[in-house]
PDB file of N, CA, C and O in Angstrom:
ATOM      1  N   MET A   1      23.950  10.835  -0.223  1.00  0.00           N
ATOM      2  CA  MET A   1      24.328  11.200   1.331  1.00  0.00           C
ATOM      3  C   MET A   1      24.159   9.800   1.809  1.00  0.00           C
ATOM      4  O   MET A   1      25.080   9.483   2.561  1.00  0.00           O
ATOM      5  N   ARG A   2      23.434   9.026   1.650  1.00  0.00           N
ATOM      6  CA  ARG A   2      23.337   7.515   1.982  1.00  0.00           C
ATOM      7  C   ARG A   2      24.303   6.814   1.412  1.00  0.00           C
ATOM      8  O   ARG A   2      24.734   6.013   2.241  1.00  0.00           O
ATOM      9  N   GLU A   3      24.873   6.723   0.363  1.00  0.00           N
ATOM     10  CA  GLU A   3      25.677   6.154  -0.237  1.00  0.00           C
ATOM     11  C   GLU A   3      27.150   6.411   0.685  1.00  0.00           C
ATOM     12  O   GLU A   3      27.929   5.609   1.199  1.00  0.00           O
ATOM     13  N   CYS A   4      27.130   7.737   0.636  1.00  0.00           N
ATOM     14  CA  CYS A   4      28.243   8.039   1.512  1.00  0.00           C
ATOM     15  C   CYS A   4      28.522   7.617   3.203  1.00  0.00           C
ATOM     16  O   CYS A   4      29.601   7.379   3.745  1.00  0.00           O
ATOM     17  N   ALA A   5      27.402   7.621   3.685  1.00  0.00           N
ATOM     18  CA  ALA A   5      26.947   7.031   5.121  1.00  0.00           C
ATOM     19  C   ALA A   5      27.326   5.534   4.964  1.00  0.00           C
ATOM     20  O   ALA A   5      27.971   5.022   5.880  1.00  0.00           O
ATOM     21  N   MET A   6      27.018   4.861   3.991  1.00  0.00           N
ATOM     22  CA  MET A   6      27.065   3.179   4.016  1.00  0.00           C
ATOM     23  C   MET A   6      28.613   3.217   3.783  1.00  0.00           C
ATOM     24  O   MET A   6      29.177   2.328   4.421  1.00  0.00           O
ATOM     25  N   SER A   7      29.403   3.956   3.088  1.00  0.00           N
ATOM     26  CA  SER A   7      30.685   3.651   2.848  1.00  0.00           C
ATOM     27  C   SER A   7      31.485   4.065   4.248  1.00  0.00           C
ATOM     28  O   SER A   7      32.483   3.433   4.595  1.00  0.00           O
ATOM     29  N   ILE A   8      31.028   5.042   4.926  1.00  0.00           N
ATOM     30  CA  ILE A   8      31.680   5.186   6.215  1.00  0.00           C
ATOM     31  C   ILE A   8      31.491   3.899   6.989  1.00  0.00           C
ATOM     32  O   ILE A   8      32.405   3.231   7.472  1.00  0.00           O
ATOM     33  N   LEU A   9      29.991   3.587   7.062  1.00  0.00           N
ATOM     34  CA  LEU A   9      29.828   2.512   7.896  1.00  0.00           C
ATOM     35  C   LEU A   9      30.606   0.937   7.823  1.00  0.00           C
ATOM     36  O   LEU A   9      30.627   0.025   8.650  1.00  0.00           O
ATOM     37  N   ASN A  10      31.131   1.044   6.656  1.00  0.00           N
ATOM     38  CA  ASN A  10      31.736  -0.191   5.805  1.00  0.00           C
ATOM     39  C   ASN A  10      33.376   0.023   6.479  1.00  0.00           C
ATOM     40  O   ASN A  10      34.041  -0.931   6.884  1.00  0.00           O
ATOM     41  N   LYS A  11      33.788   1.263   6.499  1.00  0.00           N
ATOM     42  CA  LYS A  11      35.214   1.178   7.117  1.00  0.00           C
ATOM     43  C   LYS A  11      35.755   0.581   8.213  1.00  0.00           C
ATOM     44  O   LYS A  11      36.686  -0.223   8.160  1.00  0.00           O
ATOM     45  N   ASN A  12      35.145   0.986   9.317  1.00  0.00           N
ATOM     46  CA  ASN A  12      35.626   0.485  10.301  1.00  0.00           C
ATOM     47  C   ASN A  12      34.317   0.264  11.461  1.00  0.00           C
ATOM     48  O   ASN A  12      33.241   0.782  11.161  1.00  0.00           O
ATOM     49  N   ASP A  13      34.418  -0.498  12.769  1.00  0.00           N
ATOM     50  CA  ASP A  13      33.405  -0.458  13.883  1.00  0.00           C
ATOM     51  C   ASP A  13      33.535   0.788  14.263  1.00  0.00           C
ATOM     52  O   ASP A  13      32.361   1.122  14.424  1.00  0.00           O
ATOM     53  N   GLN A  14      34.261   1.805  14.542  1.00  0.00           N
ATOM     54  CA  GLN A  14      34.458   2.752  15.406  1.00  0.00           C
ATOM     55  C   GLN A  14      33.289   3.768  14.587  1.00  0.00           C
ATOM     56  O   GLN A  14      32.344   4.267  15.198  1.00  0.00           O
ATOM     57  N   PHE A  15      33.507   3.962  13.234  1.00  0.00           N
ATOM     58  CA  PHE A  15      32.676   4.757  12.198  1.00  0.00           C
ATOM     59  C   PHE A  15      31.240   4.355  12.384  1.00  0.00           C
ATOM     60  O   PHE A  15      30.354   5.191  12.558  1.00  0.00           O
ATOM     61  N   THR A  16      31.010   2.973  12.340  1.00  0.00           N
ATOM     62  CA  THR A  16      29.505   2.227  12.417  1.00  0.00           C
ATOM     63  C   THR A  16      28.921   2.751  13.663  1.00  0.00           C
ATOM     64  O   THR A  16      27.763   3.163  13.603  1.00  0.00           O
ATOM     65  N   SER A  17      29.599   2.801  14.867  1.00  0.00           N
ATOM     66  CA  SER A  17      29.159   2.968  16.167  1.00  0.00           C
ATOM     67  C   SER A  17      28.685   4.616  15.819  1.00  0.00           C
ATOM     68  O   SER A  17      27.510   4.821  16.122  1.00  0.00           O
ATOM     69  N   MET A  18      29.264   5.565  15.355  1.00  0.00           N
ATOM     70  CA  MET A  18      29.151   7.194  15.246  1.00  0.00           C
ATOM     71  C   MET A  18      28.175   7.313  14.409  1.00  0.00           C
ATOM     72  O   MET A  18      27.297   8.062  14.838  1.00  0.00           O
ATOM     73  N   VAL A  19      27.910   6.741  13.068  1.00  0.00           N
ATOM     74  CA  VAL A  19      27.434   6.948  12.021  1.00  0.00           C
ATOM     75  C   VAL A  19      26.097   6.296  11.907  1.00  0.00           C
ATOM     76  O   VAL A  19      25.243   7.013  11.386  1.00  0.00           O
ATOM     77  N   GLU A  20      25.764   5.253  12.226  1.00  0.00           N
ATOM     78  CA  GLU A  20      24.586   4.352  12.170  1.00  0.00           C
ATOM     79  C   GLU A  20      23.583   5.026  12.887  1.00  0.00           C
ATOM     80  O   GLU A  20      22.511   4.971  12.284  1.00  0.00           O
ATOM     81  N   PRO A  21      23.522   5.715  14.076  1.00  0.00           N
ATOM     82  CA  PRO A  21      22.440   6.145  14.954  1.00  0.00           C
ATOM     83  C   PRO A  21      21.955   7.369  14.031  1.00  0.00           C
ATOM     84  O   PRO A  21      20.775   7.688  13.887  1.00  0.00           O
ATOM     85  N   GLU A  22      23.160   8.065  13.371  1.00  0.00           N
ATOM     86  CA  GLU A  22      22.413   9.185  12.797  1.00  0.00           C
ATOM     87  C   GLU A  22      21.721   8.918  11.406  1.00  0.00           C
ATOM     88  O   GLU A  22      20.786   9.535  10.894  1.00  0.00           O
ATOM     89  N   LEU A  23      22.340   7.968  10.989  1.00  0.00           N
ATOM     90  CA  LEU A  23      21.432   7.457   9.715  1.00  0.00           C
ATOM     91  C   LEU A  23      20.351   6.834   9.905  1.00  0.00           C
ATOM     92  O   LEU A  23      19.462   6.944   9.061  1.00  0.00           O
ATOM     93  N   THR A  24      20.167   6.047  11.028  1.00  0.00           N
ATOM     94  CA  THR A  24      18.678   5.669  11.508  1.00  0.00           C
ATOM     95  C   THR A  24      17.719   6.969  11.751  1.00  0.00           C
ATOM     96  O   THR A  24      16.566   6.990  11.320  1.00  0.00           O
ATOM     97  N   PHE A  25      18.197   7.862  12.351  1.00  0.00           N
ATOM     98  CA  PHE A  25      17.480   8.945  12.622  1.00  0.00           C
ATOM     99  C   PHE A  25      17.062   9.798  11.306  1.00  0.00           C
ATOM    100  O   PHE A  25      15.937  10.254  11.104  1.00  0.00           O
ATOM    101  N   ILE A  26      18.231   9.928  10.416  1.00  0.00           N
ATOM    102  CA  ILE A  26      18.024  10.578   8.968  1.00  0.00           C
ATOM    103  C   ILE A  26      16.711   9.805   8.312  1.00  0.00           C
ATOM    104  O   ILE A  26      15.743  10.457   7.919  1.00  0.00           O
ATOM    105  N   ASN A  27      16.761   8.383   8.231  1.00  0.00           N
ATOM    106  CA  ASN A  27      15.789   7.287   7.537  1.00  0.00           C
ATOM    107  C   ASN A  27      14.498   7.641   8.423  1.00  0.00           C
ATOM    108  O   ASN A  27      13.507   7.864   7.728  1.00  0.00           O
ATOM    109  N   GLN A  28      14.307   7.734   9.724  1.00  0.00           N
ATOM    110  CA  GLN A  28      13.140   8.047  10.310  1.00  0.00           C
ATOM    111  C   GLN A  28      12.318   8.999   9.819  1.00  0.00           C
ATOM    112  O   GLN A  28      11.183   8.911   9.351  1.00  0.00           O
ATOM    113  N   ARG A  29      13.138  10.051  10.008  1.00  0.00           N
ATOM    114  CA  ARG A  29      12.725  11.595   9.482  1.00  0.00           C
ATOM    115  C   ARG A  29      12.172  11.684   8.141  1.00  0.00           C
ATOM    116  O   ARG A  29      11.190  12.396   7.932  1.00  0.00           O
ATOM    117  N   TRP A  30      12.768  10.969   7.157  1.00  0.00           N
ATOM    118  CA  TRP A  30      12.557  10.954   5.704  1.00  0.00           C
ATOM    119  C   TRP A  30      10.957  10.066   5.649  1.00  0.00           C
ATOM    120  O   TRP A  30      10.035  10.378   4.895  1.00  0.00           O
ATOM    121  N   ALA A  31      10.940   9.220   6.380  1.00  0.00           N
ATOM    122  CA  ALA A  31       9.682   8.292   6.481  1.00  0.00           C
ATOM    123  C   ALA A  31       8.432   9.232   6.758  1.00  0.00           C
ATOM    124  O   ALA A  31       7.430   9.349   6.052  1.00  0.00           O
ATOM    125  N   GLU A  32       8.789  10.002   8.190  1.00  0.00           N
ATOM    126  CA  GLU A  32       7.895  11.131   8.433  1.00  0.00           C
ATOM    127  C   GLU A  32       7.482  11.915   7.503  1.00  0.00           C
ATOM    128  O   GLU A  32       6.295  11.995   7.186  1.00  0.00           O
ATOM    129  N   ILE A  33       8.260  12.469   7.055  1.00  0.00           N
ATOM    130  CA  ILE A  33       8.205  13.612   5.949  1.00  0.00           C
ATOM    131  C   ILE A  33       7.514  13.344   5.187  1.00  0.00           C
ATOM    132  O   ILE A  33       6.442  13.944   5.257  1.00  0.00           O
ATOM    133  N   THR A  34       7.676  12.285   3.984  1.00  0.00           N
ATOM    134  CA  THR A  34       6.963  11.735   3.087  1.00  0.00           C
ATOM    135  C   THR A  34       5.485  11.366   3.396  1.00  0.00           C
ATOM    136  O   THR A  34       4.487  11.728   2.773  1.00  0.00           O
ATOM    137  N   ALA A  35       5.553  10.632   4.402  1.00  0.00           N
ATOM    138  CA  ALA A  35       3.960  10.083   4.966  1.00  0.00           C
ATOM    139  C   ALA A  35       3.231  11.277   5.011  1.00  0.00           C
ATOM    140  O   ALA A  35       2.068  11.293   4.608  1.00  0.00           O
ATOM    141  N   ARG A  36       3.984  12.661   5.623  1.00  0.00           N
ATOM    142  CA  ARG A  36       2.858  13.826   5.760  1.00  0.00           C
ATOM    143  C   ARG A  36       2.739  14.549   4.467  1.00  0.00           C
ATOM    144  O   ARG A  36       1.921  15.459   4.337  1.00  0.00           O
ATOM    145  N   LEU A  37       3.612  14.136   3.409  1.00  0.00           N
ATOM    146  CA  LEU A  37       3.295  15.071   2.531  1.00  0.00           C
ATOM    147  C   LEU A  37       2.063  14.133   1.507  1.00  0.00           C
ATOM    148  O   LEU A  37       1.182  14.636   0.810  1.00  0.00           O
ATOM    149  N   LYS A  38       2.313  12.880   1.670  1.00  0.00           N
ATOM    150  CA  LYS A  38       1.347  12.177   1.120  1.00  0.00           C
ATOM    151  C   LYS A  38       0.089  12.139   1.634  1.00  0.00           C
ATOM    152  O   LYS A  38      -0.729  11.622   0.873  1.00  0.00           O
ATOM    153  N   VAL A  39      -0.423  12.602   2.904  1.00  0.00           N
ATOM    154  CA  VAL A  39      -1.505  12.820   3.640  1.00  0.00           C
ATOM    155  C   VAL A  39      -1.724  14.233   3.246  1.00  0.00           C
ATOM    156  O   VAL A  39      -2.901  14.563   3.390  1.00  0.00           O
ATOM    157  N   SER A  40      -1.073  15.020   2.864  1.00  0.00           N
ATOM    158  CA  SER A  40      -1.331  16.636   2.731  1.00  0.00           C
ATOM    159  C   SER A  40      -1.749  16.936   1.472  1.00  0.00           C
ATOM    160  O   SER A  40      -2.263  18.021   1.200  1.00  0.00           O
ATOM    161  N   LYS A  41      -1.523  15.831   0.469  1.00  0.00           N
ATOM    162  CA  LYS A  41      -1.510  16.265  -1.149  1.00  0.00           C
ATOM    163  C   LYS A  41      -3.146  16.688  -1.233  1.00  0.00           C
ATOM    164  O   LYS A  41      -4.149  16.081  -0.860  1.00  0.00           O
ATOM    165  N   VAL A  42      -2.927  18.283  -2.032  1.00  0.00           N
ATOM    166  CA  VAL A  42      -4.394  18.397  -2.272  1.00  0.00           C
ATOM    167  C   VAL A  42      -4.318  18.174  -3.881  1.00  0.00           C
ATOM    168  O   VAL A  42      -3.332  18.131  -4.617  1.00  0.00           O
ATOM    169  N   SER A  43      -5.793  18.038  -4.187  1.00  0.00           N
ATOM    170  CA  SER A  43      -6.006  17.983  -5.875  1.00  0.00           C
ATOM    171  C   SER A  43      -5.967  19.152  -6.085  1.00  0.00           C
ATOM    172  O   SER A  43      -6.564  19.945  -5.357  1.00  0.00           O
ATOM    173  N   ILE A  44      -5.074  19.622  -7.393  1.00  0.00           N
ATOM    174  CA  ILE A  44      -5.138  20.648  -7.791  1.00  0.00           C
ATOM    175  C   ILE A  44      -5.961  20.986  -9.009  1.00  0.00           C
ATOM    176  O   ILE A  44      -5.754  20.190  -9.924  1.00  0.00           O
ATOM    177  N   ARG A  45      -6.694  21.783  -9.244  1.00  0.00           N
ATOM    178  CA  ARG A  45      -7.689  21.829 -10.619  1.00  0.00           C
ATOM    179  C   ARG A  45      -6.805  22.821 -11.334  1.00  0.00           C
ATOM    180  O   ARG A  45      -6.271  23.694 -10.650  1.00  0.00           O
ATOM    181  N   VAL A  46      -6.548  22.775 -12.902  1.00  0.00           N
ATOM    182  CA  VAL A  46      -6.036  23.345 -14.105  1.00  0.00           C
ATOM    183  C   VAL A  46      -6.917  23.781 -14.458  1.00  0.00           C
ATOM    184  O   VAL A  46      -7.852  23.037 -14.751  1.00  0.00           O
ATOM    185  N   VAL A  47      -7.046  25.230 -14.602  1.00  0.00           N
ATOM    186  CA  VAL A  47      -8.087  25.942 -15.305  1.00  0.00           C
ATOM    187  C   VAL A  47      -7.233  26.920 -16.483  1.00  0.00           C
ATOM    188  O   VAL A  47      -6.104  27.391 -16.342  1.00  0.00           O
ATOM    189  N   SER A  48      -8.089  27.051 -17.598  1.00  0.00           N
ATOM    190  CA  SER A  48      -7.517  28.010 -18.590  1.00  0.00           C
ATOM    191  C   SER A  48      -7.458  29.419 -18.389  1.00  0.00           C
ATOM    192  O   SER A  48      -8.226  29.709 -17.471  1.00  0.00           O
ATOM    193  N   VAL A  49      -6.927  30.335 -18.810  1.00  0.00           N
ATOM    194  CA  VAL A  49      -7.082  31.517 -18.450  1.00  0.00           C
ATOM    195  C   VAL A  49      -8.242  32.083 -19.045  1.00  0.00           C
ATOM    196  O   VAL A  49      -8.593  33.157 -18.557  1.00  0.00           O
ATOM    197  N   THR A  50      -8.924  31.628 -19.976  1.00  0.00           N
ATOM    198  CA  THR A  50     -10.351  32.104 -20.109  1.00  0.00           C
ATOM    199  C   THR A  50     -11.588  31.649 -18.936  1.00  0.00           C
ATOM    200  O   THR A  50     -12.626  32.216 -18.595  1.00  0.00           O
ATOM    201  N   GLU A  51     -11.120  30.712 -18.626  1.00  0.00           N
ATOM    202  CA  GLU A  51     -12.168  30.261 -17.145  1.00  0.00           C
ATOM    203  C   GLU A  51     -11.710  30.723 -16.147  1.00  0.00           C
ATOM    204  O   GLU A  51     -12.554  30.813 -15.255  1.00  0.00           O
ATOM    205  N   TYR A  52     -10.424  31.173 -15.800  1.00  0.00           N
ATOM    206  CA  TYR A  52      -9.922  31.966 -14.541  1.00  0.00           C
ATOM    207  C   TYR A  52     -10.594  33.300 -14.886  1.00  0.00           C
ATOM    208  O   TYR A  52     -11.168  33.861 -13.953  1.00  0.00           O
ATOM    209  N   MET A  53     -10.609  33.911 -16.127  1.00  0.00           N
ATOM    210  CA  MET A  53     -11.227  35.434 -16.270  1.00  0.00           C
ATOM    211  C   MET A  53     -12.536  35.423 -16.157  1.00  0.00           C
ATOM    212  O   MET A  53     -13.059  36.445 -15.715  1.00  0.00           O
ATOM    213  N   LYS A  54     -13.331  34.354 -16.500  1.00  0.00           N
ATOM    214  CA  LYS A  54     -14.716  34.307 -16.526  1.00  0.00           C
ATOM    215  C   LYS A  54     -15.141  34.338 -15.326  1.00  0.00           C
ATOM    216  O   LYS A  54     -16.260  34.847 -15.264  1.00  0.00           O
ATOM    217  N   ASP A  55     -14.612  33.921 -14.082  1.00  0.00           N
ATOM    218  CA  ASP A  55     -15.096  33.747 -12.837  1.00  0.00           C
ATOM    219  C   ASP A  55     -14.834  34.985 -12.148  1.00  0.00           C
ATOM    220  O   ASP A  55     -15.523  35.243 -11.162  1.00  0.00           O
ATOM    221  N   LYS A  56     -13.891  35.830 -12.543  1.00  0.00           N
ATOM    222  CA  LYS A  56     -13.806  37.070 -12.159  1.00  0.00           C
ATOM    223  C   LYS A  56     -14.870  38.176 -12.432  1.00  0.00           C
ATOM    224  O   LYS A  56     -14.689  39.322 -12.021  1.00  0.00           O
TER     225      LYS A  56
END
């Protein structure tokens, strides 16, 4: 998607004025989402079936 937007940006100034704000918004949202995912990562403990059944 970014490559397509960059291609449009380079075609002419009218396209640039339309696409650039949207691309900036998408980049900001992506940064927010990835930051949230990094913060909310939870360590996952892998257990064997035997261990799982032993706890039941």
